[in-house]
Jmol script that loads the backbone (N, CA, C; Angstrom):
load data "model"
ATOM      1  N   TYR A   1      -4.963  21.525   3.575  1.00  0.00           N
ATOM      2  CA  TYR A   1      -4.673  20.791   4.780  1.00  0.00           C
ATOM      3  C   TYR A   1      -4.493  19.305   4.461  1.00  0.00           C
ATOM      4  N   ILE A   2      -5.380  18.728   3.689  1.00  0.00           N
ATOM      5  CA  ILE A   2      -5.277  17.306   3.377  1.00  0.00           C
ATOM      6  C   ILE A   2      -4.534  17.093   2.060  1.00  0.00           C
ATOM      7  N   ILE A   3      -4.711  17.956   1.087  1.00  0.00           N
ATOM      8  CA  ILE A   3      -4.117  17.757  -0.230  1.00  0.00           C
ATOM      9  C   ILE A   3      -2.625  18.068  -0.242  1.00  0.00           C
ATOM     10  N   MET A   4      -2.191  19.044   0.515  1.00  0.00           N
ATOM     11  CA  MET A   4      -0.797  19.469   0.487  1.00  0.00           C
ATOM     12  C   MET A   4       0.189  18.329   0.743  1.00  0.00           C
ATOM     13  N   PRO A   5      -0.012  17.469   1.770  1.00  0.00           N
ATOM     14  CA  PRO A   5       0.966  16.390   1.969  1.00  0.00           C
ATOM     15  C   PRO A   5       1.059  15.427   0.795  1.00  0.00           C
ATOM     16  N   PHE A   6      -0.030  15.232   0.039  1.00  0.00           N
ATOM     17  CA  PHE A   6       0.009  14.294  -1.068  1.00  0.00           C
ATOM     18  C   PHE A   6       1.001  14.719  -2.149  1.00  0.00           C
ATOM     19  N   THR A   7       1.172  16.006  -2.331  1.00  0.00           N
ATOM     20  CA  THR A   7       2.115  16.466  -3.345  1.00  0.00           C
ATOM     21  C   THR A   7       3.563  16.281  -2.904  1.00  0.00           C
ATOM     22  N   MET A   8       3.776  16.175  -1.608  1.00  0.00           N
ATOM     23  CA  MET A   8       5.142  16.038  -1.087  1.00  0.00           C
ATOM     24  C   MET A   8       5.518  14.603  -0.754  1.00  0.00           C
ATOM     25  N   LEU A   9       4.587  13.671  -0.853  1.00  0.00           N
ATOM     26  CA  LEU A   9       4.865  12.305  -0.439  1.00  0.00           C
ATOM     27  C   LEU A   9       6.013  11.682  -1.224  1.00  0.00           C
ATOM     28  N   VAL A  10       6.068  11.930  -2.515  1.00  0.00           N
ATOM     29  CA  VAL A  10       7.135  11.348  -3.349  1.00  0.00           C
ATOM     30  C   VAL A  10       8.500  11.809  -2.850  1.00  0.00           C
ATOM     31  N   TYR A  11       8.611  13.076  -2.545  1.00  0.00           N
ATOM     32  CA  TYR A  11       9.892  13.615  -2.086  1.00  0.00           C
ATOM     33  C   TYR A  11      10.236  13.120  -0.685  1.00  0.00           C
ATOM     34  N   MET A  12       9.224  12.931   0.152  1.00  0.00           N
ATOM     35  CA  MET A  12       9.481  12.389   1.485  1.00  0.00           C
ATOM     36  C   MET A  12      10.002  10.962   1.390  1.00  0.00           C
ATOM     37  N   VAL A  13       9.376  10.155   0.546  1.00  0.00           N
ATOM     38  CA  VAL A  13       9.807   8.761   0.401  1.00  0.00           C
ATOM     39  C   VAL A  13      11.235   8.718  -0.148  1.00  0.00           C
ATOM     40  N   LYS A  14      11.553   9.594  -1.094  1.00  0.00           N
ATOM     41  CA  LYS A  14      12.926   9.660  -1.599  1.00  0.00           C
ATOM     42  C   LYS A  14      13.903  10.043  -0.500  1.00  0.00           C
ATOM     43  N   ASP A  15      13.509  10.970   0.363  1.00  0.00           N
ATOM     44  CA  ASP A  15      14.371  11.391   1.472  1.00  0.00           C
ATOM     45  C   ASP A  15      14.575  10.285   2.495  1.00  0.00           C
ATOM     46  N   PHE A  16      13.663   9.327   2.546  1.00  0.00           N
ATOM     47  CA  PHE A  16      13.824   8.201   3.459  1.00  0.00           C
ATOM     48  C   PHE A  16      14.842   7.193   2.934  1.00  0.00           C
ATOM     49  N   GLY A  17      15.388   7.423   1.751  1.00  0.00           N
ATOM     50  CA  GLY A  17      16.452   6.585   1.223  1.00  0.00           C
ATOM     51  C   GLY A  17      16.027   5.575   0.178  1.00  0.00           C
ATOM     52  N   VAL A  18      14.807   5.640  -0.288  1.00  0.00           N
ATOM     53  CA  VAL A  18      14.344   4.707  -1.317  1.00  0.00           C
ATOM     54  C   VAL A  18      14.832   5.199  -2.671  1.00  0.00           C
ATOM     55  N   GLN A  19      15.461   4.319  -3.456  1.00  0.00           N
ATOM     56  CA  GLN A  19      16.049   4.707  -4.730  1.00  0.00           C
ATOM     57  C   GLN A  19      15.250   4.236  -5.946  1.00  0.00           C
ATOM     58  N   ASP A  20      14.689   3.046  -5.862  1.00  0.00           N
ATOM     59  CA  ASP A  20      13.982   2.460  -6.998  1.00  0.00           C
ATOM     60  C   ASP A  20      12.673   3.211  -7.261  1.00  0.00           C
ATOM     61  N   GLU A  21      12.456   3.606  -8.504  1.00  0.00           N
ATOM     62  CA  GLU A  21      11.269   4.396  -8.866  1.00  0.00           C
ATOM     63  C   GLU A  21       9.969   3.635  -8.619  1.00  0.00           C
ATOM     64  N   ARG A  22       9.962   2.344  -8.910  1.00  0.00           N
ATOM     65  CA  ARG A  22       8.743   1.554  -8.680  1.00  0.00           C
ATOM     66  C   ARG A  22       8.448   1.437  -7.188  1.00  0.00           C
ATOM     67  N   GLU A  23       9.497   1.266  -6.406  1.00  0.00           N
ATOM     68  CA  GLU A  23       9.334   1.179  -4.960  1.00  0.00           C
ATOM     69  C   GLU A  23       8.848   2.512  -4.383  1.00  0.00           C
ATOM     70  N   ILE A  24       9.364   3.604  -4.921  1.00  0.00           N
ATOM     71  CA  ILE A  24       8.912   4.932  -4.490  1.00  0.00           C
ATOM     72  C   ILE A  24       7.423   5.094  -4.769  1.00  0.00           C
ATOM     73  N   GLY A  25       6.989   4.687  -5.951  1.00  0.00           N
ATOM     74  CA  GLY A  25       5.568   4.779  -6.304  1.00  0.00           C
ATOM     75  C   GLY A  25       4.696   3.920  -5.412  1.00  0.00           C
ATOM     76  N   ARG A  26       5.150   2.706  -5.141  1.00  0.00           N
ATOM     77  CA  ARG A  26       4.375   1.791  -4.297  1.00  0.00           C
ATOM     78  C   ARG A  26       4.262   2.331  -2.870  1.00  0.00           C
ATOM     79  N   LEU A  27       5.379   2.744  -2.301  1.00  0.00           N
ATOM     80  CA  LEU A  27       5.377   3.244  -0.927  1.00  0.00           C
ATOM     81  C   LEU A  27       4.620   4.570  -0.799  1.00  0.00           C
ATOM     82  N   THR A  28       4.686   5.392  -1.821  1.00  0.00           N
ATOM     83  CA  THR A  28       3.934   6.644  -1.814  1.00  0.00           C
ATOM     84  C   THR A  28       2.430   6.355  -1.835  1.00  0.00           C
ATOM     85  N   GLY A  29       2.024   5.389  -2.620  1.00  0.00           N
ATOM     86  CA  GLY A  29       0.618   4.998  -2.656  1.00  0.00           C
ATOM     87  C   GLY A  29       0.128   4.471  -1.325  1.00  0.00           C
ATOM     88  N   TYR A  30       0.938   3.646  -0.679  1.00  0.00           N
ATOM     89  CA  TYR A  30       0.569   3.143   0.643  1.00  0.00           C
ATOM     90  C   TYR A  30       0.451   4.287   1.645  1.00  0.00           C
ATOM     91  N   LEU A  31       1.408   5.194   1.591  1.00  0.00           N
ATOM     92  CA  LEU A  31       1.414   6.319   2.520  1.00  0.00           C
ATOM     93  C   LEU A  31       0.201   7.226   2.297  1.00  0.00           C
ATOM     94  N   GLY A  32      -0.211   7.386   1.060  1.00  0.00           N
ATOM     95  CA  GLY A  32      -1.397   8.185   0.773  1.00  0.00           C
ATOM     96  C   GLY A  32      -2.688   7.474   1.135  1.00  0.00           C
ATOM     97  N   GLY A  33      -2.709   6.163   0.971  1.00  0.00           N
ATOM     98  CA  GLY A  33      -3.926   5.397   1.218  1.00  0.00           C
ATOM     99  C   GLY A  33      -4.200   5.097   2.679  1.00  0.00           C
ATOM    100  N   VAL A  34      -3.155   5.051   3.477  1.00  0.00           N
ATOM    101  CA  VAL A  34      -3.340   4.692   4.880  1.00  0.00           C
ATOM    102  C   VAL A  34      -4.159   5.752   5.622  1.00  0.00           C
ATOM    103  N   THR A  35      -4.136   6.983   5.150  1.00  0.00           N
ATOM    104  CA  THR A  35      -4.940   8.039   5.765  1.00  0.00           C
ATOM    105  C   THR A  35      -6.425   7.704   5.659  1.00  0.00           C
ATOM    106  N   HIS A  36      -6.842   7.282   4.498  1.00  0.00           N
ATOM    107  CA  HIS A  36      -8.253   6.972   4.285  1.00  0.00           C
ATOM    108  C   HIS A  36      -8.652   5.681   4.987  1.00  0.00           C
ATOM    109  N   LEU A  37      -7.736   4.746   5.082  1.00  0.00           N
ATOM    110  CA  LEU A  37      -8.013   3.520   5.820  1.00  0.00           C
ATOM    111  C   LEU A  37      -8.214   3.835   7.306  1.00  0.00           C
ATOM    112  N   GLY A  38      -7.374   4.699   7.845  1.00  0.00           N
ATOM    113  CA  GLY A  38      -7.532   5.113   9.243  1.00  0.00           C
ATOM    114  C   GLY A  38      -8.852   5.823   9.484  1.00  0.00           C
ATOM    115  N   ALA A  39      -9.250   6.665   8.551  1.00  0.00           N
ATOM    116  CA  ALA A  39     -10.532   7.363   8.680  1.00  0.00           C
ATOM    117  C   ALA A  39     -11.694   6.371   8.626  1.00  0.00           C
ATOM    118  N   LEU A  40     -11.586   5.392   7.758  1.00  0.00           N
ATOM    119  CA  LEU A  40     -12.624   4.375   7.636  1.00  0.00           C
ATOM    120  C   LEU A  40     -12.761   3.578   8.930  1.00  0.00           C
ATOM    121  N   LEU A  41     -11.623   3.185   9.494  1.00  0.00           N
ATOM    122  CA  LEU A  41     -11.654   2.347  10.687  1.00  0.00           C
ATOM    123  C   LEU A  41     -12.029   3.116  11.949  1.00  0.00           C
ATOM    124  N   SER A  42     -11.748   4.400  12.006  1.00  0.00           N
ATOM    125  CA  SER A  42     -11.998   5.146  13.236  1.00  0.00           C
ATOM    126  C   SER A  42     -13.290   5.970  13.218  1.00  0.00           C
ATOM    127  N   SER A  43     -13.923   6.140  12.087  1.00  0.00           N
ATOM    128  CA  SER A  43     -15.100   7.016  12.023  1.00  0.00           C
ATOM    129  C   SER A  43     -16.252   6.505  12.886  1.00  0.00           C
ATOM    130  N   TYR A  44     -16.436   5.216  12.950  1.00  0.00           N
ATOM    131  CA  TYR A  44     -17.509   4.662  13.771  1.00  0.00           C
ATOM    132  C   TYR A  44     -17.240   4.952  15.251  1.00  0.00           C
ATOM    133  N   LEU A  45     -15.971   4.816  15.671  1.00  0.00           N
ATOM    134  CA  LEU A  45     -15.626   5.088  17.072  1.00  0.00           C
ATOM    135  C   LEU A  45     -15.793   6.561  17.412  1.00  0.00           C
ATOM    136  N   TRP A  46     -15.419   7.445  16.468  1.00  0.00           N
ATOM    137  CA  TRP A  46     -15.624   8.878  16.698  1.00  0.00           C
ATOM    138  C   TRP A  46     -17.116   9.173  16.835  1.00  0.00           C
ATOM    139  N   GLY A  47     -17.944   8.514  16.058  1.00  0.00           N
ATOM    140  CA  GLY A  47     -19.393   8.706  16.140  1.00  0.00           C
ATOM    141  C   GLY A  47     -19.956   8.242  17.476  1.00  0.00           C
ATOM    142  N   LEU A  48     -19.497   7.092  17.934  1.00  0.00           N
ATOM    143  CA  LEU A  48     -19.951   6.592  19.235  1.00  0.00           C
ATOM    144  C   LEU A  48     -19.528   7.535  20.365  1.00  0.00           C
ATOM    145  N   LEU A  49     -18.298   8.002  20.301  1.00  0.00           N
ATOM    146  CA  LEU A  49     -17.809   8.938  21.311  1.00  0.00           C
ATOM    147  C   LEU A  49     -18.611  10.240  21.276  1.00  0.00           C
ATOM    148  N   SER A  50     -18.944  10.690  20.083  1.00  0.00           N
ATOM    149  CA  SER A  50     -19.735  11.911  19.931  1.00  0.00           C
ATOM    150  C   SER A  50     -21.128  11.746  20.529  1.00  0.00           C
ATOM    151  N   ASP A  51     -21.710  10.569  20.377  1.00  0.00           N
ATOM    152  CA  ASP A  51     -23.027  10.311  20.957  1.00  0.00           C
ATOM    153  C   ASP A  51     -22.982  10.319  22.482  1.00  0.00           C
ATOM    154  N   ARG A  52     -21.874   9.896  23.048  1.00  0.00           N
ATOM    155  CA  ARG A  52     -21.770   9.794  24.505  1.00  0.00           C
ATOM    156  C   ARG A  52     -21.405  11.113  25.180  1.00  0.00           C
ATOM    157  N   VAL A  53     -20.419  11.836  24.619  1.00  0.00           N
ATOM    158  CA  VAL A  53     -19.928  13.032  25.310  1.00  0.00           C
ATOM    159  C   VAL A  53     -20.323  14.334  24.626  1.00  0.00           C
ATOM    160  N   GLY A  54     -20.872  14.253  23.448  1.00  0.00           N
ATOM    161  CA  GLY A  54     -21.286  15.462  22.749  1.00  0.00           C
ATOM    162  C   GLY A  54     -20.396  15.765  21.548  1.00  0.00           C
ATOM    163  N   ARG A  55     -20.931  16.589  20.690  1.00  0.00           N
ATOM    164  CA  ARG A  55     -20.268  16.892  19.435  1.00  0.00           C
ATOM    165  C   ARG A  55     -19.070  17.813  19.599  1.00  0.00           C
ATOM    166  N   LYS A  56     -19.221  18.866  20.393  1.00  0.00           N
ATOM    167  CA  LYS A  56     -18.147  19.858  20.524  1.00  0.00           C
ATOM    168  C   LYS A  56     -16.859  19.280  21.109  1.00  0.00           C
ATOM    169  N   PRO A  57     -16.905  18.530  22.205  1.00  0.00           N
ATOM    170  CA  PRO A  57     -15.657  17.971  22.726  1.00  0.00           C
ATOM    171  C   PRO A  57     -14.965  17.023  21.739  1.00  0.00           C
ATOM    172  N   VAL A  58     -15.759  16.272  20.996  1.00  0.00           N
ATOM    173  CA  VAL A  58     -15.178  15.331  20.027  1.00  0.00           C
ATOM    174  C   VAL A  58     -14.548  16.083  18.862  1.00  0.00           C
ATOM    175  N   ILE A  59     -15.178  17.157  18.434  1.00  0.00           N
ATOM    176  CA  ILE A  59     -14.592  17.976  17.364  1.00  0.00           C
ATOM    177  C   ILE A  59     -13.273  18.582  17.822  1.00  0.00           C
ATOM    178  N   LEU A  60     -13.253  19.108  19.049  1.00  0.00           N
ATOM    179  CA  LEU A  60     -12.018  19.683  19.582  1.00  0.00           C
ATOM    180  C   LEU A  60     -10.924  18.632  19.724  1.00  0.00           C
ATOM    181  N   LEU A  61     -11.278  17.473  20.252  1.00  0.00           N
ATOM    182  CA  LEU A  61     -10.310  16.386  20.396  1.00  0.00           C
ATOM    183  C   LEU A  61      -9.813  15.913  19.034  1.00  0.00           C
ATOM    184  N   GLY A  62     -10.713  15.782  18.078  1.00  0.00           N
ATOM    185  CA  GLY A  62     -10.328  15.364  16.736  1.00  0.00           C
ATOM    186  C   GLY A  62      -9.392  16.350  16.066  1.00  0.00           C
ATOM    187  N   ASN A  63      -9.675  17.639  16.219  1.00  0.00           N
ATOM    188  CA  ASN A  63      -8.795  18.657  15.652  1.00  0.00           C
ATOM    189  C   ASN A  63      -7.424  18.643  16.312  1.00  0.00           C
ATOM    190  N   PHE A  64      -7.392  18.478  17.625  1.00  0.00           N
ATOM    191  CA  PHE A  64      -6.120  18.408  18.335  1.00  0.00           C
ATOM    192  C   PHE A  64      -5.311  17.187  17.897  1.00  0.00           C
ATOM    193  N   CYS A  65      -5.963  16.028  17.836  1.00  0.00           N
ATOM    194  CA  CYS A  65      -5.280  14.799  17.411  1.00  0.00           C
ATOM    195  C   CYS A  65      -4.812  14.902  15.959  1.00  0.00           C
ATOM    196  N   GLY A  66      -5.626  15.485  15.118  1.00  0.00           N
ATOM    197  CA  GLY A  66      -5.239  15.671  13.716  1.00  0.00           C
ATOM    198  C   GLY A  66      -4.039  16.593  13.577  1.00  0.00           C
ATOM    199  N   GLY A  67      -4.020  17.664  14.348  1.00  0.00           N
ATOM    200  CA  GLY A  67      -2.881  18.583  14.325  1.00  0.00           C
ATOM    201  C   GLY A  67      -1.603  17.917  14.801  1.00  0.00           C
ATOM    202  N   CYS A  68      -1.711  17.133  15.868  1.00  0.00           N
ATOM    203  CA  CYS A  68      -0.530  16.397  16.367  1.00  0.00           C
ATOM    204  C   CYS A  68      -0.040  15.384  15.337  1.00  0.00           C
ATOM    205  N   ALA A  69      -0.968  14.707  14.684  1.00  0.00           N
ATOM    206  CA  ALA A  69      -0.585  13.718  13.678  1.00  0.00           C
ATOM    207  C   ALA A  69       0.115  14.376  12.488  1.00  0.00           C
ATOM    208  N   ILE A  70      -0.372  15.529  12.058  1.00  0.00           N
ATOM    209  CA  ILE A  70       0.266  16.230  10.939  1.00  0.00           C
ATOM    210  C   ILE A  70       1.654  16.714  11.335  1.00  0.00           C
ATOM    211  N   LEU A  71       1.784  17.181  12.572  1.00  0.00           N
ATOM    212  CA  LEU A  71       3.094  17.616  13.058  1.00  0.00           C
ATOM    213  C   LEU A  71       4.073  16.445  13.102  1.00  0.00           C
ATOM    214  N   LEU A  72       3.638  15.312  13.623  1.00  0.00           N
ATOM    215  CA  LEU A  72       4.490  14.121  13.650  1.00  0.00           C
ATOM    216  C   LEU A  72       4.841  13.659  12.240  1.00  0.00           C
ATOM    217  N   PHE A  73       3.870  13.743  11.344  1.00  0.00           N
ATOM    218  CA  PHE A  73       4.122  13.345   9.964  1.00  0.00           C
ATOM    219  C   PHE A  73       5.185  14.231   9.330  1.00  0.00           C
ATOM    220  N   GLY A  74       5.086  15.506   9.557  1.00  0.00           N
ATOM    221  CA  GLY A  74       6.063  16.431   8.990  1.00  0.00           C
ATOM    222  C   GLY A  74       7.450  16.270   9.576  1.00  0.00           C
ATOM    223  N   LEU A  75       7.540  15.830  10.806  1.00  0.00           N
ATOM    224  CA  LEU A  75       8.832  15.662  11.475  1.00  0.00           C
ATOM    225  C   LEU A  75       9.373  14.238  11.401  1.00  0.00           C
ATOM    226  N   SER A  76       8.669  13.351  10.702  1.00  0.00           N
ATOM    227  CA  SER A  76       9.087  11.951  10.670  1.00  0.00           C
ATOM    228  C   SER A  76      10.428  11.783   9.965  1.00  0.00           C
ATOM    229  N   LYS A  77      11.238  10.903  10.521  1.00  0.00           N
ATOM    230  CA  LYS A  77      12.574  10.632  10.002  1.00  0.00           C
ATOM    231  C   LYS A  77      12.667   9.284   9.287  1.00  0.00           C
ATOM    232  N   SER A  78      11.594   8.504   9.328  1.00  0.00           N
ATOM    233  CA  SER A  78      11.600   7.202   8.673  1.00  0.00           C
ATOM    234  C   SER A  78      10.226   6.942   8.056  1.00  0.00           C
ATOM    235  N   TYR A  79      10.192   5.971   7.163  1.00  0.00           N
ATOM    236  CA  TYR A  79       8.936   5.626   6.503  1.00  0.00           C
ATOM    237  C   TYR A  79       7.928   5.068   7.504  1.00  0.00           C
ATOM    238  N   SER A  80       8.397   4.238   8.421  1.00  0.00           N
ATOM    239  CA  SER A  80       7.472   3.647   9.401  1.00  0.00           C
ATOM    240  C   SER A  80       6.880   4.713  10.329  1.00  0.00           C
ATOM    241  N   MET A  81       7.675   5.707  10.676  1.00  0.00           N
ATOM    242  CA  MET A  81       7.147   6.789  11.511  1.00  0.00           C
ATOM    243  C   MET A  81       6.118   7.617  10.734  1.00  0.00           C
ATOM    244  N   ALA A  82       6.357   7.814   9.461  1.00  0.00           N
ATOM    245  CA  ALA A  82       5.407   8.551   8.622  1.00  0.00           C
ATOM    246  C   ALA A  82       4.092   7.758   8.496  1.00  0.00           C
ATOM    247  N   MET A  83       4.197   6.438   8.340  1.00  0.00           N
ATOM    248  CA  MET A  83       2.993   5.602   8.249  1.00  0.00           C
ATOM    249  C   MET A  83       2.196   5.662   9.552  1.00  0.00           C
ATOM    250  N   ALA A  84       2.876   5.593  10.673  1.00  0.00           N
ATOM    251  CA  ALA A  84       2.194   5.636  11.969  1.00  0.00           C
ATOM    252  C   ALA A  84       1.529   6.989  12.183  1.00  0.00           C
ATOM    253  N   ALA A  85       2.175   8.060  11.749  1.00  0.00           N
ATOM    254  CA  ALA A  85       1.608   9.396  11.921  1.00  0.00           C
ATOM    255  C   ALA A  85       0.418   9.626  11.017  1.00  0.00           C
ATOM    256  N   ARG A  86       0.384   9.010   9.862  1.00  0.00           N
ATOM    257  CA  ARG A  86      -0.741   9.189   8.947  1.00  0.00           C
ATOM    258  C   ARG A  86      -1.920   8.420   9.460  1.00  0.00           C
TER     259      ARG A  86
END
end "model"
wireframe off; spacefill off
backbone 0.3
color backbone group
């Protein structure tokens, strides 16, 4: 679920029209790293929400949001859309 997109990131960046190999590597790294940055920045908020409304609703909401984000990521037509979805 999480590892599979990392193997395809290079090909996605190439499909977005990037030609330079160094640029492909740099943009692929950013695209892979932004996922962990988002998790770092949002984990505290997910914890606070879980304390207020309970664990089960937050897990369900998180799974739904994660599924939507993966779907948007897979359907992205540009690098910026892929970054926003990650």
